[in-house]
C-alpha positions in Angstrom: -21.1 2.5 13.5 -20.0 -0.8 11.8 -19.4 -0.7 7.9 -21.7 -3.0 7.1 -24.3 -0.2 8.5 -22.4 2.3 7.0 -23.0 0.4 3.5 -26.4 -0.2 4.3 -26.8 4.2 4.7 -25.0 4.2 1.4 -28.0 2.0 -0.1 -30.6 3.6 1.7 -29.6 7.2 0.8 -29.6 6.0 -3.2 -33.2 4.6 -2.5 -34.3 7.5 -1.0 -32.6 9.8 -3.9 -34.5 7.5 -6.4 -37.6 7.5 -4.9 -37.6 11.9 -5.3 -37.7 11.1 -9.1 -41.2 10.9 -9.1 -42.7 13.0 -12.2 -44.6 15.9 -13.2 -44.0 16.6 -16.5 -42.8 15.3 -19.9 -38.8 15.7 -19.3 -39.2 14.0 -16.1 -41.2 10.9 -17.4 -38.1 10.7 -19.5 -35.6 10.6 -16.8 -34.3 7.2 -15.8 -35.8 6.5 -12.4 -33.0 3.7 -11.8 -30.0 6.1 -11.9 -29.3 8.6 -9.3 -28.8 12.4 -10.5 -27.4 13.5 -7.0 -25.3 11.6 -4.8 -23.6 12.9 -1.2 -20.0 13.2 -1.5 -19.5 11.1 1.8 -21.0 8.0 -0.3 -18.7 8.1 -3.3 -15.7 8.6 -1.0 -16.9 5.3 0.7 -16.4 3.8 -2.5 -12.9 5.5 -3.1 -12.0 3.8 0.0 -13.4 0.2 -0.3 -12.3 0.0 -4.0 -8.6 0.8 -2.9 -8.8 -1.8 -0.4 -10.0 -4.5 -3.0 -7.4 -3.3 -5.5 -4.4 -2.9 -3.2 -4.8 -5.7 -0.3 -6.8 -8.0 -2.3 -5.1 -11.7 -3.7 -3.7 -10.4 -7.3 -1.6 -7.7 -5.9 -0.8 -7.4 -2.2 -0.5 -11.5 -1.9 0.6 -12.6 -5.4 2.2 -10.5 -7.3 3.7 -7.9 -4.9 3.3 -10.1 -2.3 5.8 -12.0 -4.2 8.2 -9.1 -5.7 8.2 -8.0 -2.0 9.9 -11.2 -0.9 7.1 -11.6 1.9 5.3 -14.2 0.0 5.1 -16.8 -2.8 2.5 -19.4 -4.6 3.9 -22.8 -4.2 3.5 -25.0 -7.0 4.2 -22.3 -9.4 5.8 -19.5 -7.4 6.5 -17.5 -10.8 5.8 -14.5 -12.1 2.5 -14.9 -13.9 1.4 -12.7 -16.6 -2.5 -12.8 -17.6 -3.9 -10.1 -20.0 -7.1 -10.1 -18.0 -6.1 -9.7 -14.8 -3.2 -7.1 -15.7 -5.7 -5.0 -17.2 -7.7 -5.2 -14.1 -4.9 -3.7 -12.1 -4.6 -0.9 -13.9 -8.1 -0.1 -14.4 -8.7 -1.0 -10.5 -6.1 1.6 -9.5 -7.7 4.5 -12.0 -11.4 3.6 -11.1 -10.6 4.2 -7.6 -8.9 7.7 -8.1 -11.8 8.4 -10.3 -14.1 8.2 -7.0 -11.9 9.9 -5.5 -12.2 12.8 -8.0 -15.7 12.7 -8.2 -15.9 12.9 -4.3 -13.8 16.0 -4.1 -16.3 17.5 -7.2 -19.2 16.7 -5.1 -17.8 17.6 -1.6 -17.0 20.8 -3.5 -19.9 21.8 -4.6 -21.3 20.9 -1.0 -19.0 23.1 0.6 -17.2 20.1 2.7 -13.7 21.2 2.8 -12.5 18.4 4.9 -13.9 15.6 2.7 -12.1 17.5 0.0 -9.4 17.4 1.3 -9.6 13.7 2.7 -10.7 12.5 -1.1 -7.3 14.5 -2.6 -5.4 13.0 0.1 -6.9 9.5 -1.2 -6.2 10.6 -4.6 -2.6 11.1 -3.9 -2.2 8.3 -2.0 -3.2 5.6 -4.8 -1.5 7.9 -7.2 1.6 7.2 -5.8 1.4 3.6 -5.4 0.5 3.5 -9.4 3.2 5.5 -10.4 5.5 3.1 -8.2 3.9 0.2 -10.0 4.5 1.2 -13.3 6.7 4.5 -13.9 5.3 7.0 -15.9 1.5 7.0 -15.9 -1.4 9.6 -17.2 -2.1 11.9 -14.5 -2.0 15.7 -15.0 -4.5 15.2 -17.5 -6.2 12.3 -16.3 -10.1 12.3 -15.4 -10.5 15.2 -17.6 -13.3 13.0 -20.1 -15.2 15.8 -19.8 -12.9 18.5 -21.0 -12.3 16.9 -24.3 -8.6 14.6 -22.7 -9.7 11.3 -24.0 -6.0 10.5 -24.6 -4.3 11.7 -21.7 -0.8 12.4 -21.7 1.5 10.2 -19.6 3.6 12.3 -17.1 7.2 11.4 -15.9 7.8 9.8 -12.9 9.2 12.8 -11.4 6.0 15.2 -12.6 4.1 12.9 -11.0 5.8 12.9 -7.7 5.5 16.9 -7.8 2.0 16.9 -8.4 1.5 14.3 -5.4 3.4 16.1 -3.0 1.7 19.6 -4.1 -2.0 17.7 -3.6 -0.9 16.5 -0.2 0.5 20.0 0.8 -2.8 21.4 -0.1 -5.2 19.1 1.7 -2.8 19.1 4.8 -3.5 23.2 4.7 -7.3 22.6 3.8 -8.0 20.4 6.9 -9.9 22.7 9.4 -12.3 21.8 12.9 -15.0 23.9 11.0 -14.2 22.4 7.1 -17.2 19.9 7.6 -17.5 16.4 8.6 -16.7 13.2 7.0 -20.1 11.5 7.2 -20.8 7.8 6.9 -18.8 7.1 3.9 -15.2 7.7 5.9 -14.9 3.8 6.5 -11.0 4.6 6.9 -11.2 6.5 10.1 -15.0 7.2 11.1 -14.7 10.7 10.8 -11.5 11.7 12.8 -10.6 14.6 11.2 -7.0 14.5 13.2 -6.2 10.9 12.2 -6.9 12.0 8.6 -4.4 14.7 8.9 -1.7 12.7 10.7 -2.2 10.3 7.4 -2.1 12.9 4.9 1.7 14.5 6.5 3.1 10.4 7.1 2.2 10.1 3.3 3.8 13.2 2.3 7.1 11.7 4.5 6.9 8.5 2.5 6.8 10.1 -1.0 9.3 12.4 0.1 11.7 9.6 1.4 11.2 7.7 -1.7 12.3 10.4 -3.9 15.4 11.2 -1.5 17.8 9.7 -3.8 16.6 11.3 -6.9 15.6 14.4 -5.4 17.6 15.3 -2.8 17.0 18.5 -2.3 13.3 18.1 -2.7 13.0 15.5 -0.3 14.4 17.5 1.9 12.2 20.6 1.8 9.0 18.3 2.2 10.8 16.8 5.5 11.6 20.0 6.9 7.8 21.1 6.2 6.4 18.7 8.1 8.8 17.3 10.6 9.5 21.1 11.8 6.0 21.7 11.9 4.9 19.2 13.6 1.7 21.3 15.2 0.5 22.3 12.0 1.2 19.1 9.8 0.9 16.0 12.9 1.7 12.7 11.5 1.4 9.3 12.6 2.8 8.4 16.2 0.8 5.6 17.6 -1.0 2.1 16.8 -4.2 3.9 17.5 -3.3 6.2 14.3 -2.7 3.4 11.9 -4.5 3.9 8.8 -6.2 0.6 8.9 -9.7 -0.1 7.4 -11.3 -2.9 9.6 -13.6 -5.2 7.9 -17.0 -6.1 9.7 -16.2 -10.2 9.3 -19.5 -11.0 8.1 -19.9 -12.2 4.5 -19.4 -10.9 2.0 -17.8 -8.1 3.8 -14.5 -10.2 5.4 -11.2 -9.3 5.2 -9.7 -9.9 1.8 -6.8 -12.4 2.7 -9.3 -14.4 4.9 -11.7 -14.6 1.8 -8.7 -16.3 0.0 -6.7 -18.4 2.5 -8.9 -18.4 5.5 -9.5 -21.9 7.2 -11.8 -22.0 10.3 -11.3 -25.1 11.6 -7.3 -24.5 11.4 -6.5 -27.1 8.8 -4.8 -24.3 6.0 -4.2 -25.4 2.7 -4.1 -22.5 0.5 -1.3 -22.2 -2.0 0.0 -19.0 -0.9 2.8 -18.9 1.6 5.8 -16.9 3.3 8.9 -16.8 1.5 12.3 -18.3 2.2 13.6 -13.9 2.2 11.1 -13.3 5.1 11.5 -16.3 7.6 15.1 -16.6 6.8 15.4 -13.0 8.0 12.9 -13.2 11.1 14.8 -16.4 11.9 18.3 -15.0 11.9 17.3 -12.0 14.5 15.5 -14.5 16.4 12.7 -12.3 16.0 9.5 -12.5 18.2 7.3 -11.7 15.5 8.0 -14.9 13.2 5.1 -17.0 15.2 2.8 -14.2 14.3 3.8 -13.6 10.8 3.9 -17.9 10.1 2.8 -20.4 10.8 5.2 -23.9 11.7 5.3 -26.5 8.7 3.8 -29.9 9.2 7.2 -30.7 10.7 7.2 -28.2 13.6 9.7 -25.5 12.1 9.0 -22.7 10.1 10.1 -22.6 6.4 9.5 -20.3 3.5 9.6 -21.1 -0.4 12.7 -20.5 -1.6 13.3 -19.3 -5.5 15.6 -20.5 -7.9 16.4 -22.8 -10.7 16.0 -25.9 -8.8 12.5 -24.6 -7.0 10.4 -27.4 -8.3 12.0 -30.0 -7.6 12.8 -28.9 -4.1 11.1 -31.3 -1.6 11.2 -28.4 1.2 9.3 -26.3 -1.4 5.8 -28.4 -1.3 3.1 -28.1 0.7 3.8 -29.8 4.0 7.1 -27.8 4.1 6.3 -24.6 3.2 5.3 -22.3 6.3 1.8 -20.5 6.1 0.7 -17.1 6.6 -0.1 -16.5 10.1 -3.7 -15.9 11.7 -3.5 -12.3 12.4 -2.7 -11.5 9.2 -4.2 -14.3 6.9 -7.3 -16.0 9.0 -9.2 -13.4 10.7 -12.6 -12.7 9.2 -12.4 -9.0 10.8 -9.1 -8.4 9.8 -7.5 -5.4 8.4 -6.3 -4.0 4.9 -3.6 -1.5 6.1 -2.8 1.6 4.0 0.1 3.0 6.7 1.2 2.4 9.8 3.0 3.9 12.8 5.8 2.1 12.5 6.9 3.0 8.9 6.8 6.7 10.3 9.5 6.4 12.6 11.8 4.2 10.3 11.2 7.1 7.7 12.2 9.6 10.5 15.4 7.4 11.5 16.5 7.5 7.8 15.9 11.0 7.5 18.2 11.6 10.3 21.0 9.0 9.8 21.7 10.3 6.1 21.3 13.8 7.5 18.1 14.7 5.0 17.0 16.6 8.1 19.0 18.5 11.3 18.4 17.9 14.9 16.7 14.5 14.9 17.9 11.2 16.8 18.0 8.3 14.7 18.3 5.8 17.3 15.5 6.8 19.1 13.3 6.8 16.2 14.7 3.4 14.9 13.6 2.0 18.4 10.3 3.2 18.2 9.8 1.9 15.1 10.4 -1.5 16.2 9.2 -1.2 19.4 5.5 0.2 17.8 5.8 -2.6 15.5 6.6 -5.6 18.2 3.7 -4.2 20.2 1.1 -4.1 17.4 1.8 -8.0 17.2 1.1 -8.5 20.4 4.8 -9.0 21.7 5.2 -8.3 25.3 7.5 -6.0 27.4 9.8 -8.4 28.1 10.3 -9.8 24.8 10.6 -6.5 23.1 13.6 -5.7 26.2 15.3 -9.2 24.8 15.1 -8.5 21.3 16.9 -5.1 21.6 19.8 -6.9 23.4 20.5 -9.3 20.9 22.9 -10.0 17.6 21.9 -7.4 14.8 19.1 -5.7 16.4 20.9 -3.1 18.3 21.4 0.2 16.5 24.9 0.8 17.9 26.0 -2.9 17.7 26.5 -6.2 15.3 28.2 -5.8 12.2 25.7 -4.5 9.8 25.3 -0.4 9.1 23.0 1.5 11.1 21.1 2.1 7.7 20.8 -1.3 6.6 19.3 -1.9 10.2 17.0 0.6 9.4 16.0 -0.9 6.0 15.5 -4.2 7.5 13.4 -3.3 10.0 11.5 -1.1 8.2 10.3 -4.0 5.6 9.7 -6.4 8.1 7.0 -4.3 9.3 5.8 -3.6 6.1 4.1 -7.3 6.1 0.8 -6.9 4.2 1.5 -3.7 2.6 3.0 -5.6 -0.1 3.3 -2.7 -2.8 5.5 -0.4 -0.3 7.6 -3.6 0.6 8.3 -4.3 -3.1 9.0 -0.4 -3.5 11.1 -0.3 -0.6 13.0 -3.4 -1.3 13.6 -1.6 -5.0 14.9 1.4 -3.7 17.3 -0.2 -0.9 18.2 -3.6 -2.1 17.7 -4.7 1.8 17.5 -7.5 2.0 19.4 -8.5 -0.9 17.1 -10.7 -3.1 19.3 -12.0 -5.7 17.7 -15.4 -6.4 14.8 -15.2 -8.0 12.2 -17.5 -9.8 13.6 -20.5 -12.3 11.8 -19.3 -15.3 13.8 -15.4 -15.2 16.9 -16.8 -13.5 19.3 -16.9 -16.2 18.4 -13.7 -17.2 18.0 -11.2 -13.9 19.3 -11.1 -10.4 16.7 -9.4 -9.0 12.5 -9.1 -8.7 11.3 -7.5 -11.5 11.4 -3.7 -11.7 7.6 -2.7 -12.7 4.3 -3.7 -13.2 3.6 -4.5 -16.8 1.4 -1.9 -18.5 -2.0 -3.1 -19.2 -2.4 -4.2 -23.1 -5.4 -1.9 -23.1 -4.0 1.2 -22.4 -0.9 0.1 -24.8 -3.6 -0.4 -27.9 -6.0 2.7 -26.6 -4.3 5.4 -25.5 -2.2 7.3 -28.4 0.4 8.5 -25.8 0.9 5.6 -24.4 5.0 6.3 -23.9 6.6 3.7 -26.2 10.0 4.3 -25.2 9.7 2.7 -22.0 11.4 -0.5 -21.8 9.7 -3.4 -20.9 11.9 -6.9 -20.9 10.2 -10.1 -19.9 7.3 -8.0 -18.8 8.3 -7.3 -15.5 11.8 -5.9 -15.7 13.2 -3.0 -18.2 13.5 0.5 -17.2 14.0 1.0 -13.5 12.3 3.5 -11.8 13.5 7.2 -11.2 14.1 6.4 -7.9 15.7 3.1 -8.0 19.4 4.0 -8.1 20.9 0.6 -7.9 23.5 -0.8 -10.1 24.3 -3.9 -11.3 20.7 -4.8 -11.3 18.8 -6.9 -14.5 
């Protein structure tokens, strides 16, 4: 069933519920007929998934903010790290609204006795919470979503505390999923009711969280990696592009892919200000990477060129509209395109790193690395002969070239995360690969890396009496590094 049809089901069910509120006594006569009192859990789950897409993969966060900071994209003409109070507040509210929908879906699923829907909603809640704490650091979590219990001003948990809770929730969800646990219903816009894919998404997210914290809590990371990778029958993970956690848009207005809605050009004459970054284009060129024409278009003069940050960026003629490459059609010009929650390539690169760093024994780092590259190339339409040629050149072979094996893993993972900007930004902050030591001119004199964090919402600072005032915010986006960001010499 297509998403558009599912949304119609959501509306139809709501109308049926409203129609059932015919009055028989005084109490019923004083009930608002325009407010449904009972909503199926699957409907609320559908809204949680949609909200996650609009927040995480929409223009402001995925293209402009995290897109720029990840080194994948840039905005020509400005190219700076813009700050607007309203937009910043909206990012925070969007994340917490999504988690609130997921919590409501869990409550309703529990009341319906639908264990699988409960586990899926818990997975989505933990997934979004992971993004949120990686964006801001300390966040309200253990006391959040408890207004009915009197928690008007929820406390802020440390990043490590949030990570502990997220991993516990994902473990709980993984153990709940069962073939007898109930159907997802029409609101499962992500996997269309496929329970196996929900299991794989849940456990793959566990791996993502574990590898992120591996330099801050190695013992904890090792325990999670072992629990998942040594028990694949019980805890399966994403292994093919068929398993990718992608939300596919119907392609009919207004349900069109979010990047297309901002940058799409049906006539092929792209003019939007959002373009590719020099960091992305230069790395793809240096590797002679066949994904280059998929990720980007040639500029007006027939070459690939990304926007280059630095003190002279606004006077650099290579940074103008004719010279900076647009984003490729697969990612930015497809009405029925996708919003990527997670893909198989990332899972293989997580495995490769875990094996290479001896975070788990018995694995083949090279095989996982090769699989990650292959599956990413295949996803982007690269044919087998070109894949074989790619592995035979320069710095690509795991055992060749001059760069370290870990560097190769980190770089290829970063490349494969194109369009998952929050994740790519987090990986760049964790690994410093690729090295992005030239930033926007407005902050160039004071900083030598892209931002460390999102600025907290002004509304949260002024309204939550438990706001952690000890967190340092320098120039809005820098200040205190993340718990798992162990880089030195960065500012």
